[in-house]
N, C-alpha and C positions, 0 to 999 in steps of 0.2 A: 197915479203917475201916467203921463201920456207916453205913447210909443217912442216919441223923440227924446224923452227925458233920459239922460244917462243913468245907468244903474250904479248905485253907490255900494261897491263891494267891501267897503270898510265897515259896514254896519250889518249886523245880523238881521235878516228879514223877520218881521213880526209874524207870529202864527195867525192863520186865518180863522174865521169863526167855525165852531163845530157844526158840521152839516146835520140836517135833520135825518132821522132814521126811524122807521116804524116797524116794530116787530110784528109779524103777521098775527092777526087775531086768532085765538085758539077757541075752538068750539068743543064743548065737553058733553058726553052722554055716557050712559051705562047700559049694557045689555042685561037681560033678565038673569043671566048666570053670574052677574057681578063683575064682568069684565069692563073696565073703564076704556073709553074711546076718546082720543084727542085728535083733532083735525086742524091743520093750518093750511090754508089755500095760498099757493104761490104759483101764479100762472106765467112767470117770466120765461121759464123753460119747460119743455114737455117732459119733465122728469118727476118721479114720485119716489119718496123714501118711506119704507114701511118698517116699523120696529115693534117688537113685542118686549115689553119691560116686565121682568119677572122678579118677584120678591124672593130671590134665591142667591143671596150674596154669601161671602165667606165668613162674615163676622159671627153668624149664628151657629157655626160648626164647632164641635169640641176639638181640642188640639190633636187628638188621635186621628181625626178625619180631615185635617187641614189639607186643602187642595182639591177636595171632592167637588165643590161647586165649579171651580175652574175646569177640572177634567170633564165634568158632566156637560158643561156648555160647549167645550171643544169637541166632544164626541158627537154632537148633533149632526154634523155633516158626514158621519161615517156610514149612513144608510138608513133607510126607513123600512117599514114592513112591506112596502111596495117596490122599493128600488134599492139597489146596492149603492155604496158610496159613489163610485164612478158614474152610475146612472143618474143619481141626484145631481151631481156636478154638471153632467151633460145637459140635463133638463134646465138647470139654472143658466148655463151658458147659452142655451138656445134662446132665451129671452134677454140675453145681454146683461145678466146679473150674476150675483154670487152671494153666498151666505156669510155674514160677518157676525161673530159672537164676541161680546166683551163681558167679562165677569169681574166685578169689583167687590169691595167689602160689603156693599149694601144691596146690590142687585145684579142680575144678569140681563143683558140686552141682546136680542137676536134681531139682526137687521138685514135688509137688502134694498137696493135701489135699481129702478128699471125705468124704461120709457113709460109714459103715462098710458099708452095704448096696451101695454102688457101687464097692467096692474092686477087684473083678475087672475091671470096665470101665476103671477108672483105671490099673491095672497094664498092661492091654493097650495103652492109649494112650501110656503112658510108654515101653513097649518099642518101639512103632511110631516114636515121635519119636527114640529113641536108636539103634535098629538099622536104620531105613530112612529116614534123612534125605535130602532132595532138594536143598536149598540152591539154589533157583532164582535166576537172575541178578537179576531185579528186586527180590526180597526182600533179597538180599545187598547190592545197591547202596543200597537204602533204609537198611538198617541201618548200612552203612559211612558213609554221609553223616551219619547221626545221630551216630555215634561221632566223626567229624571235627568236627562242630559242637560237641559236648560238650567235646572237647579244646580247641578255640579258646575256648570260654566259660571254661574253667578259667584261661586266661591273661588274662582280663579281670577276674577276681575276685582281690583281694589276698590273701584267706585261702588259697585253693587255690594261688595263685602261690607263697605262702610255703611251703606244704606241699611242692610240687614242688621248689622251690629247696633246701629243707632236705634232702630225700631225696638230691638230687644231690650236695650237699656233705658229707653224712654218709658216703657210700659212694664207693669208687673206681669207675672206669669198668668194671672187670672184674666188678663186682657187679651182678646184675640189679636189686637194690633201688634203684639210683641213678636209675632211670627211672620215669615214671608207670606205674601198673598197666595202664592201658588203651592204652598206647603213645603214639607221637608222630605228627604228620601224615605225616612221612616214612616211618614204618614201616606205618601203617594204610592210607594211600592206595592202595598197589599190591595190597592183598589182595582176592581174589575167590573165587568158588566153588571153583576148582581148589585154591587154597591151603588153604581151609577143609576140603575133602574129604580132602586129604592129611593134614592135622593130625588129623582125626577117625579116619582109618584107622590112624594111628600110635598114638593115645592112648586111644581109646574101646574098651577091651577088658575082658573080665571079670577077667583077671589083674591084680591091684592095685586093682580097684574093689570097691565094697561097696554092697549094697542095705540100706537102713535103713527099717524100718516101725515106727511108734509109734502107739498108739491102741487103739481097741476091736476087737481082733483076737486070734486065737489063734495060737500059734507054728506049729502044724501047718498052718493055713490059709496062712500066709505061705510056708512051705516048698513047699507044693503050687503056689501061684501063681508063685513064683519059678522053679521048675523048668519050669512050663508056658510061661512067657513069656520066660525068659532062659536056659533050660537048653541051647539050641542055639547060643548066642552063643559065638564062638570067638576065640582070640587071646590073647597075653600082653602085647602092646604093645612099644614100643621104648624104650630108655633115652634120657633127655634128656641135654643137656649136663651135665657135672659142675659143679654150682653151687658157686661159691666167693664168699665175701664178705670184704671188707677195708675198713677206713676210708680215706677220702681223705686225711685229715690225722691226725697223731699229736700235734699241739700245738694249742692253742686258736686259733681264728680268728673274726673278725667280718666278715661279708659283708653289704653293703647293696644292695638292689634299689631303685632310685630311682623314685618316683612323684611328680613335681613338683607341689607345691601340696597334697599330701595332708595332712589334719589328724589322721590316725590312722596308727599303725604296727602291722603284724602281726609279732609276735616269735616266733621258733622257736629254742629252745636244745636241743641234743641231740647224739647220737652213735650209733654202732653199739652195740646192747645185748646181749641174750641170746637164745638159741634156746629153742624150746618145750620141749626136752629138758633144760633146765638143772636141776640138783639144787636150785637155790634157788627153784623155782617158787612155793611157798607163802609163804616169807618175803618174796619180791619183791612179792607181792600186798599184803601188809601194809605193806611199806615204801612202795610207791607210793601206797597209800591215805592214809597219813600225810602224804606229801609233797604230792600234788596230785590224788589220785584220788577225793576226796569234797568236799562243800561245806564241811566243817569242817577241811579240810587246812591245813597250814602256809602253803602258797602263797596259798590263798584268804583266810585270816585276815589275812595280811600285805598282799598287793597289793590286795585288794578292801576288806576290813573296816577295816584300819588306815590304809592309804595312800590308798584311794579312787582307785587308778589304773585300774581295769578292772571291768567287770561280772562277768567270770569268767576264771579261769586254771586250767589243768589240766596234769597230767603223765600220760604214758602209756607203757606198755611194750607194743610190738607183737611178740609172740612167734611166730616162724615156724619152719619146719624148720631154717633157718639163722638166725644172729643177726639179729633184727629191730631196728628203731630204738627208742631211748628219746628222748622229746621232751617239752619244756615249751612250751606255746603260750598266747598271750594277745594281745588287741588293746587297745592303749592310745593315749591322745592323744600327739601328736608331742612336746609339751613335757615329758612324763614318760617318754619312751621309755628314756632312759639310766637314770634312777632305777629303773624297773621291771626292767631287766636286772640292775642291781646287787642289788636285793632278791631276785630269783629265785636268783641265785648265792649270796647269803647264806643263804637257806633250804636250798638243796641242799647246800652245803658243810657247813653246820652239822649237818644230819641225818646226812650220811655220817660226819663225824668224831665226833660225840657219840652218834649213834643216837637212836631215838625213846624217849620215856618209857614207863613201864609203863602209865600212863593212856591215852596215845596208842595203844599197841598193843592194849590192851583194847578201846578204842573202835573201832579199825579191824577187829579180829576180829569184834566184834559186828555191825558194819555189813555186812561181807562175808557173814557167816553169815546175817544177817537178810534181805538182798536176794536171796540165792541162790534160795530157793523162788519168789520173785516173777518170776524170769526163766525159770521152768520150768512155767508155768501151762497151756500148750497142748501138743498133740501135736507141732506143728511146732517148738516151742522144744526139747522133749525130743529130737526127731529130730536137730536141729542139734547138740546136745551129743554125741549118740552118733556123729555123723559125725566129730567131733573124735577120737574113739577110733580110728577107722580111719585118718584122715589122719596122726596123730602116733604111732600104735602104742601107745596107752595101754591099760591093762588094763580089762576090762569093768566092774569095780567102782570105777573111778577116781572117778566122781561120787557114788557111794554113801558114800565116806569123805571127800569133799571138805570138808565143814564141820568134821569132827573134826580133820582135818589143819590147817585154818586155825586152829582154837582152840589147837593145840599150838605155834604160833609164839611165840617169846619175843622180848623187845627185843634180846637179844644176837644171835639168829638173823637178825632183820630188819636190824640194823646190819651184820652180816657179809655178808649178801647185797648190800646197797647198796655196800659197799666193794669187793666182788669184781667187780661188774658195771659200776659207774659210775665214770668218771674225769673229774671236773670240769675238770682241767687240760688235757684233750684235746677238750673240747666245742666244737662249732661254733655260733656265733650268727648267725642269718640274720634280717635286719630288712627288711621291705618298707615303705617310707614315703618321706617327703621328706628326701632326703640333706642338703639345705641346712639343715633344722631339727634333724637328729639327729647329724650327723657330729661336730661339736665336742664336744657333751656325752658321746658315746660314747668319744671320744679321751681325755677327762678321767678316765674310769673306770680307765684303765691296766690293762685286763683281759688284753690279748692278746699281749704280747711275751714273749720268753725271760726277760727280767729284770723282768717285771711292768709294764713301761712300754709304752704304745701307740706304735707307730711312726708317724711323721708321714706323712700322705697328701699327695701332691703332684698338684695339678690333675686335673680330670676331662676336660679337653678342652673348649674353648669351644663346640664344635658340638653338644653332646649334646642340647640341647633343639631347636635349629634343625633337626636331622636327623630329628626325629620324623615330620613329614609325608612326607618322602621315603621313610622306612622303611615307613610305612603304605601308601604307594602302590606298594610293591614295588620301590623302587629307592633307592639310596644316593646322596646328593649327593657331589660331588667332595671337598668338605672332610671329609665323614664317612669317605670312602674313605682319605683321608690319615691320619685318626685311627686307622683300623684298620690301615693299613700301618705307621704308626709303632709301634703296639703290637706288631706281629708281628716287628719288627726290633730291638726293644729288649731282647732276651734272653729272649723268651717265645715259645712255640709256640702260644699260644692256649688258654685254659682256660675251663671252665664253659659259660655261655650264649653263643651267638653269634647274630647276626641275619643271615638270608640273604634271598633274593628272596621277596617277599610278606610280609616281616616275620614269618616263621614263627620261633618260638622253638625252638632246638634245642641239644642238649648236645654240646659238642666235647670232645676228649680233654683231660685235665688236663695243664697245663704242667709242665715241669721247669725253669722259668726261675729267675731270681735273686731272686724275691720272698722276703723273709725270713719264716720261719715265725713265726706269731703276729701278722702284720701285718693291718691292716684293709684289705680289698679293697672298694672302692666300686663300685656298679653303677648305670648310668643307661640311659636310652632312646636311647643312641647306637649306634655301629656295632660291636658285638661286645664280648666280654669277654676282656681280655688282662691278663697280669701280667708286667711287665717289671722293670727294675732300680729303678723308682720306687715299686714296691709299690702301683701304682694299677691298678685294673681297671674294666671297664665291662660291666655286665650289662643287656641291654634288659629293660624291664618288661613286655614282651609286646605282641602285636599288639593293635590297637584304639585308640580315641581316648584322648587324655590327659584324665583327669577330675580335677577338683579335689576332693580328699577321697574318701571311700569311699562 
């Protein structure tokens, strides 16, 4: 169109071609002590990102030590054998940098970014923090108290409460993913310098770790610096527990966490999904984008644009070394909770059974390919992607061919991936909201029973609201104790959430009682979660004052 041609504003402009993008080549080497080294040269800006990727994730820890990997990583900036915490911070600030630590289920990554001319000083400070940590008691206590406060805060927020409840009910107790990543008050409170030091001595070793450097740097420089600062590092680390994952349920369940008077519900629908090593990786990216991974997804167009139920709804696949969760999440008004659950299942089941259209797949492919370069604009972003290569054992050219492999996904491949990984008939629905306002409409959906009918729920116990003040004060009333005792003697050993002294929310072993599979289990702020022959359960909504609405 020439400059003089008038613009036709009645027609939507066609998208332009996908621009070329080259992921920087990755050079690999290994030091004599087993430390892997990955280098990506990016000379656009005079910056360098340096990361140490450690095989020190949360998944390999027993439940009693949950949160230890997160706490250990966070304590690294508390000081070294040469410097106090403030002195270390001042030294990093002096080169225009700062220490960043991220601990996930599969690894811990310690990173910093600096000007290219300060890379040698940055490497020395990184090595000092990792190889000579001090973990002074005051710093550890401060950090531990911060973690405990953050854990308590999660239980005050309905969104994170729903996330934690969903994870617990997606996974069986022998699966580490059933618990919060940062641990629980019971597991974090006893941790101190001795436990952190023992963890670091077991897991912070060159064997199984990797140094990643991206930015304005030459490969030869990195090798020289790595050898100088990490060449004397010894050890291969110890094997963690054998991580196994399994679903808690194999049939659909609906679980309610009561927030009396709430005007909004947090919905989570999902199950155990796929591992990062799945052969369906690329088709799953397209499938999820069509379902709920983009603003133009089916879930958004239905629940937001058509129905007006929510500002936003999304689906997500968390791919880990073991099968991570698939989830659909949304916040909706109490009065439309049941319709929102119904429409979410309609879209999910329809996409799995019929598959996406050619236009949907083309749009998803273009979207994924288009945003890919936008997420790799800095040396730190590139470094984070290269760290994935180490954690998941991917080839060095994985991201170089990423967009091409996305473009190869067909509607048939996306449909097959969805059908292979997702099982709507086994999904768990967790709703945090006002049980009084959402129970009956959810029953009417007839989603959760063997025969497609919802089992009747019988009574929640008349003391559930009355017991809240006693629970928050760290004690249970006699009547609340009777409710808990009745639940424990009605064919149930106690499942899911229970409330103990101080109203701390904790996860108890899953029951093997007589609750029928597919039943709705309700939860409220009473005295524990039990499932007996009445198919009725109680889950406390967490410590803190009862708020009306969110």
